[in-house]
C-alpha positions as CSV (number, residue, x, y, z in Angstrom):
1,M,89.3,137.8,110.0
2,T,86.8,137.2,107.1
3,S,86.5,133.9,105.2
4,T,88.0,135.6,102.1
5,E,91.1,136.5,104.0
6,T,91.3,133.0,105.4
7,G,90.7,131.6,101.9
8,S,93.4,133.9,100.5
9,G,96.0,132.6,103.0
10,R,95.0,129.0,102.1
11,S,95.3,129.8,98.4
12,D,98.8,131.2,99.0
13,R,99.7,128.0,100.8
14,V,98.4,125.8,98.0
15,I,100.3,127.8,95.4
16,E,103.4,127.7,97.5
17,S,103.1,123.9,97.8
18,F,102.9,123.5,94.0
19,H,105.8,125.9,93.7
20,D,107.8,123.7,96.0
21,A,106.8,120.6,94.1
22,G,108.0,122.3,90.9
23,N,111.4,123.2,92.5
24,T,111.7,119.5,93.6
25,A,111.1,118.4,90.0
26,L,113.7,120.8,88.7
27,E,116.2,119.6,91.3
28,A,115.5,116.0,90.2
29,V,116.3,117.0,86.6
30,R,119.5,118.6,87.7
31,K,120.6,115.5,89.5
32,F,119.6,113.4,86.4
33,L,121.7,115.7,84.2
34,D,124.7,115.4,86.5
35,T,124.4,111.6,86.1
36,V,124.1,112.0,82.3
37,N,127.1,114.3,82.2
38,G,129.1,111.8,84.2
39,V,128.2,108.8,82.0
40,F,128.3,110.3,78.5
41,P,131.3,112.2,77.1
42,D,130.6,115.6,75.6
43,V,131.1,114.5,72.0
44,S,129.1,117.1,70.0
45,A,126.3,119.6,70.4
46,D,123.8,117.4,68.6
47,G,124.9,114.0,69.9
48,P,122.9,111.6,72.1
49,R,124.0,113.3,75.3
50,Q,122.5,116.6,74.2
51,K,119.2,114.9,73.1
52,I,118.9,113.3,76.5
53,I,119.5,116.7,78.2
54,D,117.0,118.5,76.0
55,S,114.4,115.8,76.6
56,A,114.9,116.1,80.4
57,F,114.4,119.8,80.3
58,K,111.3,119.5,78.1
59,M,109.9,116.9,80.5
60,A,110.6,119.2,83.5
61,E,109.0,122.2,81.8
62,E,105.9,120.1,81.1
63,L,105.7,118.8,84.6
64,V,106.1,122.2,86.2
65,G,103.6,123.6,83.7
66,A,101.0,120.9,84.5
67,S,101.6,121.5,88.2
68,T,101.1,125.2,87.8
69,Q,97.9,124.7,85.9
70,L,96.6,122.3,88.5
71,A,97.4,124.8,91.3
72,E,95.6,127.6,89.4
73,K,92.5,125.4,89.0
74,V,92.6,124.3,92.7
75,V,92.8,128.0,93.8
76,K,90.0,129.1,91.4
77,A,87.8,126.2,92.6
78,S,88.5,127.1,96.2
79,R,87.8,130.8,95.7
80,D,84.6,129.9,93.9
81,A,83.5,127.7,96.7
82,L,84.3,130.4,99.3
83,S,82.4,132.9,97.3
84,E,79.4,130.6,97.0
85,A,79.6,129.9,100.8
86,D,79.7,133.6,101.5
87,K,76.6,134.2,99.4
88,E,74.7,131.3,101.0
89,G,75.6,132.7,104.4
90,R,74.3,136.2,103.6
91,E,71.2,135.4,101.6
92,P,68.0,134.0,103.0
93,S,67.3,130.5,102.1
94,K,64.8,130.1,99.2
95,G,63.2,127.1,100.9
96,S,62.3,129.0,104.1
């Protein structure tokens, strides 16, 4: 197995970990919304309850988006490092 294949598997695991974290964040928002729905009566579409719900979804979107961006950066940095390591392993050292 080449280091690229190994790196690809690692990248997939990193992405999956961030995906799982995003799902956990969304589940937390769902639980929060269940609490809000239990405490605040459904008075109107633009009342305080709806503002809280909209804010919670916006927060979750931002958290998941930030997590996804971080995962992409980690994977790119890892691929760049593996590529650089492969190059260094194949090319003769300039100092030799």
